[in-house]
N, CA, C and O atoms as a MOPAC input file, in Angstrom:
PM7 MOZYME 1SCF
protein

 N     69.43300 1    51.91100 1   -30.62000 1
 C     69.14300 1    52.39700 1   -31.97400 1
 C     68.63400 1    53.83400 1   -31.94500 1
 O     68.94600 1    54.63000 1   -32.83100 1
 N     67.86400 1    54.15400 1   -30.94100 1
 C     67.37000 1    55.52500 1   -30.81100 1
 C     68.53600 1    56.48800 1   -30.58700 1
 O     68.58000 1    57.57500 1   -31.16300 1
 N     69.47600 1    56.07100 1   -29.74000 1
 C     70.66800 1    56.88400 1   -29.50400 1
 C     71.41800 1    57.11700 1   -30.81200 1
 O     71.79800 1    58.24600 1   -31.12500 1
 N     71.62800 1    56.04000 1   -31.57500 1
 C     72.34600 1    56.15600 1   -32.84300 1
 C     71.59100 1    57.05600 1   -33.82100 1
 O     72.20400 1    57.84700 1   -34.53700 1
 N     70.27500 1    56.93700 1   -33.85100 1
 C     69.47700 1    57.75900 1   -34.75200 1
 C     69.65400 1    59.23800 1   -34.42900 1
 O     69.74800 1    60.07100 1   -35.33100 1
 N     69.69900 1    59.55500 1   -33.14900 1
 C     69.80400 1    60.95600 1   -32.73000 1
 C     71.23000 1    61.47500 1   -32.78900 1
 O     71.46200 1    62.60000 1   -33.23200 1
 N     72.18100 1    60.67500 1   -32.35200 1
 C     73.54600 1    61.17800 1   -32.17600 1
 C     74.54800 1    60.75900 1   -33.24500 1
 O     75.62600 1    61.34800 1   -33.32400 1
 N     74.23900 1    59.78300 1   -34.05300 1
 C     75.20800 1    59.28900 1   -35.03500 1
 C     74.70000 1    59.52100 1   -36.45500 1
 O     74.45500 1    58.56800 1   -37.19500 1
 N     74.54600 1    60.76300 1   -36.82300 1
 C     74.13200 1    61.10000 1   -38.17900 1
 C     74.76100 1    62.42200 1   -38.57000 1
 O     75.59700 1    62.95300 1   -37.83900 1
 N     74.37000 1    62.95800 1   -39.71200 1
 C     74.99300 1    64.18300 1   -40.22700 1
 C     74.42600 1    65.45300 1   -39.61100 1
 O     74.94300 1    66.54200 1   -39.86400 1
 N     73.37300 1    65.33600 1   -38.80900 1
 C     72.74000 1    66.51500 1   -38.22200 1
 C     73.03200 1    66.57100 1   -36.72900 1
 O     73.20000 1    65.54600 1   -36.06800 1
 N     73.08900 1    67.79600 1   -36.21700 1
 C     73.27200 1    67.96400 1   -34.77600 1
 C     71.92500 1    67.76500 1   -34.08100 1
 O     70.87100 1    67.78900 1   -34.71700 1
 N     71.98300 1    67.57200 1   -32.78700 1
 C     70.75900 1    67.43600 1   -32.00100 1
 C     69.90900 1    68.69700 1   -32.16600 1
 O     68.68300 1    68.61600 1   -32.23800 1
 N     70.55000 1    69.84600 1   -32.22500 1
 C     69.82700 1    71.11400 1   -32.38900 1
 C     69.10000 1    71.16700 1   -33.73700 1
 O     67.95900 1    71.62500 1   -33.80600 1
 N     69.75500 1    70.70200 1   -34.80700 1
 C     69.11900 1    70.68700 1   -36.12500 1
 C     67.91700 1    69.73500 1   -36.13900 1
 O     66.86300 1    70.05800 1   -36.68500 1
 N     68.09300 1    68.57200 1   -35.53700 1
 C     67.00600 1    67.58600 1   -35.47400 1
 C     65.83400 1    68.17100 1   -34.69900 1
 O     64.68600 1    68.08300 1   -35.13500 1
 N     66.12900 1    68.76900 1   -33.54300 1
 C     65.07700 1    69.35900 1   -32.70300 1
 C     64.33600 1    70.45400 1   -33.46000 1
 O     63.10900 1    70.53200 1   -33.40100 1
 N     65.07200 1    71.29300 1   -34.16500 1
 C     64.46100 1    72.37700 1   -34.92100 1
 C     63.51700 1    71.83200 1   -35.99900 1
 O     62.40700 1    72.33900 1   -36.16200 1
 N     63.94800 1    70.81000 1   -36.72700 1
 C     63.11700 1    70.22100 1   -37.78000 1
 C     61.89600 1    69.48900 1   -37.22300 1
 O     60.87400 1    69.37000 1   -37.89700 1
 N     62.01200 1    69.00400 1   -35.99200 1
 C     60.89400 1    68.29500 1   -35.36800 1
 C     59.99200 1    69.23200 1   -34.57000 1
 O     58.91300 1    68.82900 1   -34.13400 1
 N     60.41900 1    70.47300 1   -34.37700 1
 C     59.63100 1    71.42200 1   -33.59400 1
 C     59.68200 1    71.12600 1   -32.09700 1
 O     58.71100 1    71.36000 1   -31.37700 1
 N     60.82000 1    70.61000 1   -31.63500 1
 C     61.00900 1    70.27900 1   -30.22100 1
 C     62.22100 1    71.02400 1   -29.68900 1
 O     63.00000 1    71.59800 1   -30.44900 1
 N     62.36600 1    71.00800 1   -28.36700 1
 C     63.56200 1    71.59600 1   -27.78200 1
 C     64.71900 1    70.60800 1   -27.93200 1
 O     64.51800 1    69.39400 1   -27.97400 1
 N     65.91100 1    71.14600 1   -28.01100 1
 C     67.09300 1    70.30000 1   -28.14500 1
 C     67.27500 1    69.42600 1   -26.91000 1
 O     67.73000 1    68.28700 1   -27.02100 1
 N     66.92600 1    69.94500 1   -25.73400 1
 C     67.08000 1    69.14300 1   -24.51800 1
 C     66.13500 1    67.93700 1   -24.52500 1
 O     66.49700 1    66.86900 1   -24.03300 1
 N     64.92600 1    68.09800 1   -25.08000 1
 C     64.00200 1    66.95600 1   -25.17500 1
 C     64.56900 1    65.88500 1   -26.09100 1
 O     64.57600 1    64.70400 1   -25.74400 1
 N     65.03900 1    66.29300 1   -27.25300 1
 C     65.59000 1    65.33300 1   -28.21000 1
 C     66.82500 1    64.66100 1   -27.61500 1
 O     67.01700 1    63.45500 1   -27.76500 1
 N     67.64700 1    65.44000 1   -26.95000 1
 C     68.83400 1    64.87000 1   -26.32000 1
 C     68.45200 1    63.81700 1   -25.28400 1
 O     69.07000 1    62.75300 1   -25.23200 1
 N     67.44200 1    64.09800 1   -24.45800 1
 C     66.99900 1    63.14300 1   -23.42500 1
 C     66.41600 1    61.87900 1   -24.04800 1
 O     66.56300 1    60.79400 1   -23.48400 1
 N     65.75000 1    61.99900 1   -25.20900 1
 C     65.20200 1    60.81200 1   -25.86200 1
 C     66.31200 1    59.84500 1   -26.26400 1
 O     66.10000 1    58.63400 1   -26.33700 1
 N     67.48500 1    60.38800 1   -26.52000 1
 C     68.60100 1    59.55900 1   -26.97600 1
 C     69.48100 1    59.01900 1   -25.87500 1
 O     70.47200 1    58.34400 1   -26.15700 1
 N     69.14400 1    59.30000 1   -24.61500 1
 C     69.96000 1    58.80800 1   -23.49800 1
 C     69.36500 1    57.50100 1   -22.99400 1
 O     68.16300 1    57.40500 1   -22.74800 1
 N     70.21300 1    56.50900 1   -22.84500 1
 C     69.75700 1    55.22500 1   -22.32200 1
 C     69.75500 1    55.26600 1   -20.80000 1
 O     70.55000 1    55.98100 1   -20.19000 1
 N     68.87200 1    54.50600 1   -20.19700 1
 C     68.84900 1    54.38300 1   -18.74200 1
 C     67.87500 1    55.34100 1   -18.08400 1
 O     67.02400 1    55.94000 1   -18.74000 1
 N     68.02000 1    55.47300 1   -16.76900 1
 C     67.07900 1    56.25200 1   -15.96800 1
 C     67.11900 1    57.73900 1   -16.26000 1
 O     66.09800 1    58.41200 1   -16.11800 1
 N     68.25600 1    58.27400 1   -16.66100 1
 C     68.34000 1    59.71000 1   -16.91400 1
 C     67.72900 1    60.08900 1   -18.26000 1
 O     67.53000 1    61.27100 1   -18.53900 1
 N     67.43500 1    59.11000 1   -19.08400 1
 C     66.81100 1    59.38100 1   -20.37100 1
 C     65.31000 1    59.58700 1   -20.23800 1
 O     64.74500 1    59.50200 1   -19.14700 1
 N     64.69000 1    59.85700 1   -21.35900 1
 C     63.25100 1    60.09500 1   -21.38800 1
 C     62.64300 1    59.21700 1   -22.47200 1
 O     63.23700 1    59.03200 1   -23.53400 1
 N     61.46400 1    58.68100 1   -22.20500 1
 C     60.78900 1    57.86600 1   -23.21200 1
 C     60.27200 1    58.74200 1   -24.34000 1
 O     59.60600 1    59.75000 1   -24.10500 1
 N     60.58500 1    58.34700 1   -25.56300 1
 C     60.12300 1    59.11000 1   -26.71800 1
 C     58.69700 1    58.69600 1   -27.05500 1
 O     58.42200 1    57.50900 1   -27.22600 1
 N     57.78400 1    59.66600 1   -27.15300 1
 C     56.41900 1    59.31900 1   -27.56900 1
 C     56.42100 1    58.78600 1   -28.99700 1
 O     57.19100 1    59.24600 1   -29.83900 1
 N     55.56600 1    57.82500 1   -29.25900 1
 C     55.51200 1    57.18900 1   -30.56600 1
 C     55.26700 1    58.19900 1   -31.68200 1
 O     55.82900 1    58.06800 1   -32.77000 1
 N     54.43100 1    59.20600 1   -31.42300 1
 C     54.12900 1    60.18300 1   -32.47700 1
 C     55.33600 1    61.03600 1   -32.86100 1
 O     55.30400 1    61.72300 1   -33.88100 1
 N     56.39800 1    61.00000 1   -32.05600 1
 C     57.63000 1    61.73900 1   -32.37700 1
 C     58.62700 1    60.87600 1   -33.14000 1
 O     59.59500 1    61.39000 1   -33.70000 1
 N     58.39300 1    59.56600 1   -33.16200 1
 C     59.34800 1    58.65400 1   -33.78800 1
 C     59.40600 1    58.82500 1   -35.30600 1
 O     60.49300 1    58.85500 1   -35.88300 1
 N     58.25900 1    58.93500 1   -35.94900 1
 C     58.24500 1    59.08200 1   -37.41400 1
 C     58.93600 1    60.38000 1   -37.83500 1
 O     59.77900 1    60.34000 1   -38.73100 1
 N     58.61800 1    61.53200 1   -37.22700 1
 C     59.36200 1    62.74600 1   -37.60800 1
 C     60.87300 1    62.62500 1   -37.37500 1
 O     61.66800 1    63.14600 1   -38.15600 1
 N     61.26300 1    61.93200 1   -36.29100 1
 C     62.69900 1    61.73300 1   -36.04200 1
 C     63.33600 1    60.92500 1   -37.16200 1
 O     64.40100 1    61.28400 1   -37.66600 1
 N     62.68800 1    59.84000 1   -37.54800 1
 C     63.25700 1    58.99400 1   -38.60100 1
 C     63.31200 1    59.74200 1   -39.92500 1
 O     64.27900 1    59.60800 1   -40.67500 1
 N     62.28800 1    60.52400 1   -40.21700 1
 C     62.27800 1    61.26300 1   -41.48200 1
 C     63.34900 1    62.34400 1   -41.51400 1
 O     64.00700 1    62.53500 1   -42.53600 1
 N     63.52800 1    63.04500 1   -40.41700 1
 C     64.52100 1    64.12400 1   -40.41700 1
 C     65.94700 1    63.59500 1   -40.44400 1
 O     66.82700 1    64.22800 1   -41.02600 1
 N     66.19000 1    62.43400 1   -39.81900 1
 C     67.54600 1    61.87200 1   -39.81400 1
 C     67.77500 1    60.90600 1   -40.97600 1
 O     68.91300 1    60.53600 1   -41.26700 1
 N     66.69200 1    60.49900 1   -41.63700 1
 C     66.74300 1    59.50700 1   -42.71600 1
 C     67.35800 1    58.18200 1   -42.21900 1
 O     68.03300 1    57.47100 1   -42.96300 1
 N     67.10100 1    57.88500 1   -40.95200 1
 C     67.59000 1    56.65700 1   -40.32900 1
 C     66.37200 1    55.87500 1   -39.84600 1
 O     65.67100 1    56.30700 1   -38.93100 1
 N     66.12700 1    54.72800 1   -40.46300 1
 C     64.94400 1    53.93000 1   -40.15500 1
 C     65.29800 1    52.63600 1   -39.42200 1
 O     64.52100 1    51.68200 1   -39.44700 1
 N     66.45000 1    52.59500 1   -38.77600 1
 C     66.87100 1    51.38600 1   -38.07800 1
 C     65.93600 1    51.04500 1   -36.91500 1
 O     65.74500 1    49.86700 1   -36.61300 1
 N     65.35100 1    52.04700 1   -36.26000 1
 C     64.40300 1    51.78900 1   -35.17300 1
 C     63.17100 1    51.07300 1   -35.73100 1
 O     62.67400 1    50.12400 1   -35.12500 1
 N     62.68500 1    51.52600 1   -36.87800 1
 C     61.52300 1    50.90200 1   -37.51400 1
 C     61.84000 1    49.46400 1   -37.92500 1
 O     61.01900 1    48.56600 1   -37.73800 1
 N     63.02400 1    49.25100 1   -38.48100 1
 C     63.43800 1    47.89800 1   -38.84900 1
 C     63.51000 1    46.99600 1   -37.61300 1
 O     63.12900 1    45.82700 1   -37.66800 1
 N     63.99500 1    47.54200 1   -36.51300 1
 C     64.09900 1    46.77500 1   -35.27200 1
 C     62.71200 1    46.40800 1   -34.74200 1
 O     62.48400 1    45.27100 1   -34.32800 1
 N     61.79700 1    47.36300 1   -34.75400 1
 C     60.43000 1    47.10100 1   -34.28800 1
 C     59.78300 1    46.03000 1   -35.15600 1
 O     59.15300 1    45.10600 1   -34.64200 1
 N     59.93800 1    46.15000 1   -36.46000 1
 C     59.35800 1    45.15500 1   -37.37500 1
 C     59.92600 1    43.76900 1   -37.07900 1
 O     59.18400 1    42.78800 1   -37.03100 1
 N     61.22800 1    43.69000 1   -36.88500 1
 C     61.87000 1    42.40100 1   -36.61400 1
 C     61.38400 1    41.80100 1   -35.29600 1
 O     61.13800 1    40.59700 1   -35.21500 1
 N     61.24600 1    42.63800 1   -34.26100 1
 C     60.75000 1    42.16800 1   -32.96600 1
 C     59.33800 1    41.58700 1   -33.07500 1
 O     58.97500 1    40.66400 1   -32.34600 1
 N     58.55600 1    42.14100 1   -33.99100 1
 C     57.16400 1    41.70400 1   -34.16300 1
 C     57.02500 1    40.60000 1   -35.20600 1
 O     55.91200 1    40.16700 1   -35.50500 1
 N     58.14600 1    40.14100 1   -35.76100 1
 C     58.11200 1    39.03600 1   -36.71400 1
 C     57.84400 1    39.46200 1   -38.15000 1
 O     57.37500 1    38.66100 1   -38.95800 1
 N     58.13700 1    40.71200 1   -38.47100 1
 C     57.92800 1    41.21500 1   -39.82100 1
 C     59.25300 1    41.56300 1   -40.46900 1
 O     60.26900 1    41.73700 1   -39.79600 1
 N     59.22100 1    41.66200 1   -41.77700 1
 C     60.38300 1    42.07100 1   -42.54800 1
 C     60.06700 1    43.42900 1   -43.14100 1
 O     59.00900 1    43.61400 1   -43.74300 1
 N     60.96000 1    44.36400 1   -42.98000 1
 C     60.74800 1    45.71000 1   -43.47900 1
 C     61.64800 1    45.93900 1   -44.68500 1
 O     62.87000 1    45.82400 1   -44.59700 1
 N     61.02400 1    46.26600 1   -45.80700 1
 C     61.76100 1    46.56800 1   -47.02900 1
 C     61.21700 1    47.87300 1   -47.57800 1
 O     60.00300 1    48.01600 1   -47.72800 1
 N     62.07800 1    48.81900 1   -47.87800 1
 C     61.65100 1    50.09400 1   -48.44500 1
 C     61.06600 1    49.85100 1   -49.82400 1
 O     61.64000 1    49.12600 1   -50.63700 1
 N     59.91800 1    50.46400 1   -50.07900 1
 C     59.27800 1    50.31200 1   -51.37700 1
 C     60.10000 1    51.10800 1   -52.39600 1
 O     60.28900 1    52.31400 1   -52.23700 1
 N     60.58500 1    50.43300 1   -53.43600 1
 C     61.43500 1    51.09900 1   -54.42000 1
 C     60.60900 1    51.90300 1   -55.41000 1
 O     59.39100 1    51.74600 1   -55.50200 1
 N     61.28600 1    52.75700 1   -56.13900 1
 C     60.63300 1    53.48400 1   -57.22600 1
 C     60.56500 1    52.55900 1   -58.42800 1
 O     61.49700 1    51.80600 1   -58.70900 1
 N     59.43700 1    52.63200 1   -59.13600 1
 C     59.30100 1    51.82800 1   -60.35200 1
 C     60.12900 1    52.47600 1   -61.45500 1
 O     60.27500 1    53.69800 1   -61.48500 1
 N     60.67100 1    51.66600 1   -62.35900 1
 C     61.50400 1    52.22100 1   -63.42500 1
 C     60.68200 1    53.09400 1   -64.38000 1
 O     59.47300 1    52.92100 1   -64.53200 1
 N     61.37200 1    54.02000 1   -65.00500 1
 C     60.70200 1    54.97800 1   -65.87700 1
 C     60.44700 1    54.42300 1   -67.27900 1
 O     59.45600 1    54.78700 1   -67.91100 1
 N     61.31500 1    53.55700 1   -67.76800 1
 C     61.11800 1    53.07600 1   -69.13100 1
 C     61.37200 1    51.57200 1   -69.23200 1
 O     61.88900 1    50.94800 1   -68.30600 1
 N     60.99600 1    51.01300 1   -70.37300 1
 C     61.05300 1    49.55900 1   -70.57400 1
 C     62.46700 1    48.99700 1   -70.49000 1
 O     62.64700 1    47.87200 1   -70.02400 1
 N     63.47000 1    49.74800 1   -70.92700 1
 C     64.83400 1    49.21200 1   -70.89000 1
 C     65.29000 1    48.95300 1   -69.45500 1
 O     66.14000 1    48.09300 1   -69.22200 1
 N     64.73200 1    49.68900 1   -68.49300 1
 C     65.08300 1    49.46500 1   -67.09400 1
 C     64.56800 1    48.11900 1   -66.60200 1
 O     65.11300 1    47.56600 1   -65.64700 1
 N     63.52800 1    47.58100 1   -67.23500 1
 C     62.97500 1    46.30200 1   -66.81100 1
 C     63.97200 1    45.16600 1   -67.01200 1
 O     63.97900 1    44.20400 1   -66.24300 1
 N     64.80900 1    45.26800 1   -68.03200 1
 C     65.85100 1    44.25500 1   -68.25900 1
 C     66.81500 1    44.25500 1   -67.08500 1
 O     67.22800 1    43.19500 1   -66.61500 1
 N     67.17400 1    45.44600 1   -66.61000 1
 C     68.06300 1    45.55700 1   -65.44900 1
 C     67.41300 1    44.95100 1   -64.20400 1
 O     68.08300 1    44.30200 1   -63.40000 1
 N     66.10800 1    45.16800 1   -64.05200 1
 C     65.39900 1    44.61600 1   -62.89600 1
 C     65.45800 1    43.09000 1   -62.91400 1
 O     65.70500 1    42.46100 1   -61.88500 1
 N     65.23200 1    42.50400 1   -64.08000 1
 C     65.28000 1    41.04200 1   -64.20400 1
 C     66.68600 1    40.54400 1   -63.89300 1
 O     66.84900 1    39.56600 1   -63.16400 1
 N     67.70500 1    41.20700 1   -64.44000 1
 C     69.09500 1    40.80300 1   -64.18400 1
 C     69.44100 1    40.89100 1   -62.70100 1
 O     70.01800 1    39.96200 1   -62.13800 1
 N     69.08600 1    42.01300 1   -62.07000 1
 C     69.41100 1    42.19200 1   -60.66200 1
 C     68.66900 1    41.17900 1   -59.79500 1
 O     69.23000 1    40.65700 1   -58.83100 1
 N     67.42300 1    40.90200 1   -60.13200 1
 C     66.64500 1    39.91000 1   -59.38200 1
 C     67.26700 1    38.51900 1   -59.52600 1
 O     67.42400 1    37.78600 1   -58.55000 1
 N     67.61500 1    38.17900 1   -60.75800 1
 C     68.21300 1    36.87000 1   -61.00800 1
 C     69.55400 1    36.73100 1   -60.27200 1
 O     69.81600 1    35.70300 1   -59.64700 1
 N     70.39500 1    37.76100 1   -60.34700 1
 C     71.69600 1    37.70900 1   -59.66900 1
 C     71.53900 1    37.59800 1   -58.15500 1
 O     72.23400 1    36.81300 1   -57.51000 1
 N     70.62300 1    38.38700 1   -57.59100 1
 C     70.40300 1    38.33800 1   -56.14000 1
 C     69.88300 1    36.96900 1   -55.71700 1
 O     70.29600 1    36.43200 1   -54.69000 1
 N     68.97500 1    36.40700 1   -56.51200 1
 C     68.40900 1    35.09800 1   -56.18600 1
 C     69.47000 1    34.00600 1   -56.25100 1
 O     69.55700 1    33.16600 1   -55.35500 1
 N     70.27100 1    34.01600 1   -57.30300 1
 C     71.33400 1    33.01500 1   -57.42600 1
 C     72.34100 1    33.10800 1   -56.28100 1
 O     72.76100 1    32.09300 1   -55.72600 1
 N     72.72000 1    34.33600 1   -55.93500 1
 C     73.64800 1    34.52800 1   -54.81600 1
 C     72.99800 1    34.04600 1   -53.52200 1
 O     73.65700 1    33.41300 1   -52.69800 1
 N     71.72800 1    34.33700 1   -53.34000 1
 C     71.02000 1    33.89200 1   -52.14500 1
 C     70.99400 1    32.37900 1   -52.02600 1
 O     71.20800 1    31.83400 1   -50.94300 1
 N     70.73300 1    31.69800 1   -53.13200 1
 C     70.69700 1    30.22800 1   -53.12200 1
 C     72.08800 1    29.67200 1   -52.81800 1
 O     72.22600 1    28.73200 1   -52.03500 1
 N     73.11800 1    30.25200 1   -53.43900 1
 C     74.49100 1    29.79700 1   -53.18000 1
 C     74.86900 1    29.97900 1   -51.71000 1
 O     75.42400 1    29.07800 1   -51.08100 1
 N     74.55500 1    31.16900 1   -51.17000 1
 C     74.89700 1    31.44200 1   -49.77200 1
 C     74.07500 1    30.57300 1   -48.81700 1
 O     74.56700 1    30.17800 1   -47.76000 1
 N     72.84700 1    30.28200 1   -49.17700 1
 C     71.99300 1    29.42300 1   -48.36400 1
 C     72.57400 1    28.01200 1   -48.30500 1
 O     72.65200 1    27.40600 1   -47.23700 1
 N     72.97300 1    27.50600 1   -49.44900 1
 C     73.57200 1    26.16400 1   -49.51100 1
 C     74.87400 1    26.13200 1   -48.71100 1
 O     75.13000 1    25.20000 1   -47.95000 1
 N     75.69300 1    27.17500 1   -48.90200 1
 C     76.97700 1    27.25200 1   -48.19100 1
 C     76.73900 1    27.26600 1   -46.67000 1
 O     77.46800 1    26.61600 1   -45.92100 1
 N     75.72800 1    28.00200 1   -46.22500 1
 C     75.42800 1    28.05300 1   -44.79500 1
 C     75.01400 1    26.68800 1   -44.26200 1
 O     75.49800 1    26.25500 1   -43.21600 1
 N     74.11500 1    26.00700 1   -44.98000 1
 C     73.65800 1    24.70900 1   -44.50100 1
 C     74.76500 1    23.65000 1   -44.55900 1
 O     74.76700 1    22.70600 1   -43.76900 1
 N     75.70300 1    23.81300 1   -45.49800 1
 C     76.85100 1    22.90800 1   -45.55000 1
 C     77.80400 1    23.17400 1   -44.39100 1
 O     78.38800 1    22.24700 1   -43.83000 1
 N     77.95700 1    24.46000 1   -44.03600 1
 C     78.89300 1    24.84900 1   -42.98200 1
 C     78.31700 1    26.06400 1   -42.24400 1
 O     78.58200 1    27.20100 1   -42.63300 1
 N     77.53200 1    25.83500 1   -41.18600 1
 C     76.86100 1    26.94000 1   -40.49000 1
 C     77.77600 1    27.74100 1   -39.55100 1
 O     77.65400 1    27.65800 1   -38.32900 1
 N     78.67900 1    28.50300 1   -40.13400 1
 C     79.58100 1    29.35000 1   -39.35300 1
 C     78.96900 1    30.74300 1   -39.20600 1
 O     77.99100 1    31.07400 1   -39.87500 1
 N     79.54300 1    31.53500 1   -38.34300 1
 C     79.08800 1    32.91800 1   -38.15200 1
 C     79.23700 1    33.71000 1   -39.44500 1
 O     78.35000 1    34.47600 1   -39.82100 1
 N     80.35800 1    33.52000 1   -40.11600 1
 C     80.58800 1    34.23700 1   -41.37300 1
 C     79.53600 1    33.86000 1   -42.42200 1
 O     78.98600 1    34.73400 1   -43.09300 1
 N     79.25800 1    32.57200 1   -42.56200 1
 C     78.25700 1    32.12700 1   -43.52900 1
 C     76.85400 1    32.58100 1   -43.13300 1
 O     76.01900 1    32.86400 1   -43.99200 1
 N     76.60200 1    32.64700 1   -41.82600 1
 C     75.31700 1    33.13500 1   -41.33500 1
 C     75.10400 1    34.58600 1   -41.74700 1
 O     74.04400 1    34.94300 1   -42.26100 1
 N     76.11500 1    35.41900 1   -41.51900 1
 C     76.00600 1    36.83600 1   -41.88500 1
 C     75.81100 1    37.00300 1   -43.39400 1
 O     75.00900 1    37.82800 1   -43.83200 1
 N     76.53900 1    36.22400 1   -44.17800 1
 C     76.41900 1    36.30800 1   -45.63700 1
 C     75.03500 1    35.90200 1   -46.11900 1
 O     74.45400 1    36.57200 1   -46.97200 1
 N     74.49900 1    34.80700 1   -45.57800 1
 C     73.19000 1    34.33700 1   -46.04300 1
 C     72.09400 1    35.30700 1   -45.60900 1
 O     71.14200 1    35.52700 1   -46.35700 1
 N     72.20900 1    35.89100 1   -44.41200 1
 C     71.21000 1    36.86800 1   -43.96700 1
 C     71.18600 1    38.06900 1   -44.91100 1
 O     70.12100 1    38.54300 1   -45.30500 1
 N     72.37100 1    38.55000 1   -45.26500 1
 C     72.47300 1    39.69300 1   -46.17200 1
 C     71.92900 1    39.34000 1   -47.56200 1
 O     71.21600 1    40.13400 1   -48.17400 1
 N     72.26500 1    38.16400 1   -48.04500 1
 C     71.81200 1    37.73000 1   -49.37300 1
 C     70.29200 1    37.56600 1   -49.42600 1
 O     69.64900 1    37.98200 1   -50.39000 1
 N     69.73400 1    36.96500 1   -48.39500 1
 C     68.28400 1    36.76200 1   -48.37500 1
 C     67.54200 1    38.08900 1   -48.27500 1
 O     66.47600 1    38.25500 1   -48.86800 1
 N     68.09800 1    39.02600 1   -47.53200 1
 C     67.49500 1    40.35900 1   -47.44400 1
 C     67.54400 1    41.05200 1   -48.80700 1
 O     66.59000 1    41.72500 1   -49.19800 1
 N     68.63400 1    40.89000 1   -49.51500 1
 C     68.76300 1    41.48300 1   -50.85000 1
 C     67.73600 1    40.88000 1   -51.80400 1
 O     67.17100 1    41.59600 1   -52.63200 1
 N     67.48600 1    39.57000 1   -51.70000 1
 C     66.45600 1    38.92900 1   -52.53100 1
 C     65.09400 1    39.55900 1   -52.24400 1
 O     64.31600 1    39.80200 1   -53.16600 1
 N     64.80600 1    39.82300 1   -50.97700 1
 C     63.52300 1    40.44600 1   -50.62900 1
 C     63.41800 1    41.85500 1   -51.20000 1
 O     62.35700 1    42.25100 1   -51.68300 1
 N     64.50300 1    42.60700 1   -51.14800 1
 C     64.48800 1    43.95200 1   -51.72600 1
 C     64.27300 1    43.89300 1   -53.23700 1
 O     63.49900 1    44.67200 1   -53.79300 1
 N     64.96000 1    42.97000 1   -53.89100 1
 C     64.79800 1    42.83100 1   -55.33800 1
 C     63.38700 1    42.34900 1   -55.68300 1
 O     62.83700 1    42.72400 1   -56.71900 1
 N     62.81000 1    41.52700 1   -54.82400 1
 C     61.42800 1    41.07000 1   -55.03700 1
 C     60.47000 1    42.24800 1   -54.95700 1
 O     59.53600 1    42.34200 1   -55.75400 1
 N     60.69100 1    43.15000 1   -54.00200 1
 C     59.83200 1    44.32800 1   -53.87600 1
 C     59.95100 1    45.21800 1   -55.10900 1
 O     58.95100 1    45.76300 1   -55.57800 1
 N     61.15000 1    45.36800 1   -55.63000 1
 C     61.35500 1    46.16000 1   -56.84100 1
 C     60.63800 1    45.51800 1   -58.02800 1
 O     59.96100 1    46.20100 1   -58.79600 1
 N     60.78900 1    44.21300 1   -58.17000 1
 C     60.13800 1    43.50200 1   -59.27300 1
 C     58.62400 1    43.59200 1   -59.15100 1
 O     57.93300 1    43.79500 1   -60.14900 1
 N     58.10300 1    43.44300 1   -57.93900 1
 C     56.65400 1    43.51100 1   -57.74500 1
 C     56.11200 1    44.89000 1   -58.12800 1
 O     55.07700 1    44.99200 1   -58.78700 1
 N     56.79800 1    45.92700 1   -57.72100 1
 C     56.35200 1    47.29500 1   -58.05800 1
 C     56.37500 1    47.49500 1   -59.57000 1
 O     55.46700 1    48.11700 1   -60.12200 1
 N     57.38600 1    46.98500 1   -60.23800 1
 C     57.47800 1    47.12300 1   -61.69200 1
 C     56.38700 1    46.33300 1   -62.39400 1
 O     55.81400 1    46.79700 1   -63.38000 1
 N     56.10000 1    45.14500 1   -61.89100 1
 C     55.02500 1    44.32300 1   -62.46200 1
 C     53.68900 1    45.04100 1   -62.30700 1
 O     52.89400 1    45.09700 1   -63.24500 1
 N     53.44700 1    45.59300 1   -61.11300 1
 C     52.19700 1    46.32800 1   -60.88100 1
 C     52.07600 1    47.52700 1   -61.81800 1
 O     51.01500 1    47.77600 1   -62.39000 1
 N     53.17400 1    48.26300 1   -61.96700 1
 C     53.15100 1    49.44700 1   -62.82900 1
 C     52.87000 1    49.04600 1   -64.27400 1
 O     52.06700 1    49.68600 1   -64.95300 1
 N     53.52400 1    48.00100 1   -64.73800 1
 C     53.32500 1    47.54300 1   -66.11000 1
 C     51.90400 1    47.04400 1   -66.31300 1
 O     51.26400 1    47.38100 1   -67.30900 1
 N     51.41100 1    46.25400 1   -65.38800 1
 C     50.07100 1    45.68800 1   -65.51000 1
 C     49.00700 1    46.78600 1   -65.46400 1
 O     48.08500 1    46.79100 1   -66.28100 1
 N     49.12800 1    47.70300 1   -64.52300 1
 C     48.15100 1    48.79400 1   -64.42400 1
 C     48.19700 1    49.70600 1   -65.62900 1
 O     47.15600 1    50.19300 1   -66.06800 1
 N     49.37100 1    49.95100 1   -66.17300 1
 C     49.49300 1    50.74000 1   -67.39800 1
 C     48.87400 1    50.02800 1   -68.58200 1
 O     48.24600 1    50.65500 1   -69.43500 1
 N     49.04800 1    48.73300 1   -68.63500 1
 C     48.46900 1    47.92000 1   -69.71400 1
 C     46.94300 1    47.94000 1   -69.61500 1
 O     46.25300 1    48.03600 1   -70.63000 1
 N     46.41900 1    47.85100 1   -68.39100 1
 C     44.97700 1    47.86300 1   -68.20200 1
 C     44.36900 1    49.17400 1   -68.67200 1
 O     43.28700 1    49.18000 1   -69.25900 1
 N     45.06600 1    50.30600 1   -68.41500 1
 C     44.57300 1    51.60000 1   -68.84700 1
 C     44.53100 1    51.67700 1   -70.36500 1
 O     43.63000 1    52.30100 1   -70.92500 1
 N     45.49800 1    51.04800 1   -71.04300 1
 C     45.53900 1    51.09200 1   -72.50000 1
 C     44.41500 1    50.25400 1   -73.10300 1
 O     43.94500 1    50.55600 1   -74.20000 1
 N     43.97500 1    49.19900 1   -72.39800 1
 C     42.92900 1    48.33100 1   -72.92700 1
 C     41.54800 1    48.95200 1   -72.80100 1
 O     40.62000 1    48.54300 1   -73.49900 1
 N     41.39800 1    49.94900 1   -71.90700 1
 C     40.09200 1    50.56000 1   -71.71100 1
 C     39.69100 1    51.38200 1   -72.86500 1
 O     38.60900 1    51.96900 1   -72.85900 1

């Protein structure tokens, strides 16, 4: 994943190194697997992910530690967007339940991949709904003061 973050994006190794304030040879070595590569210090990982906009390493670390990583969404700007949030949450949940049932009825590789994707989408939609609920509730509390 580190190799992909460094070498499989829209920026060159030189551009990444420049934005991180490192030499290109250091960044290049961080992306090489095996003995000829170099271990990337943890404090360099966040700047790398931010400059490449690739957070797959973070998702992998979270998964290895038994956590689920979901990007915190932006809360909607107006009330009409809340209807869309409810619709998207409902659709994602229904699809997740359907795919879950389909997987348990027939646990194939294809059904496994579909249910994993669907359940992840439900979690993302849950994070969006939670942020919107918090924004609405906190705004309501300010109005009551």
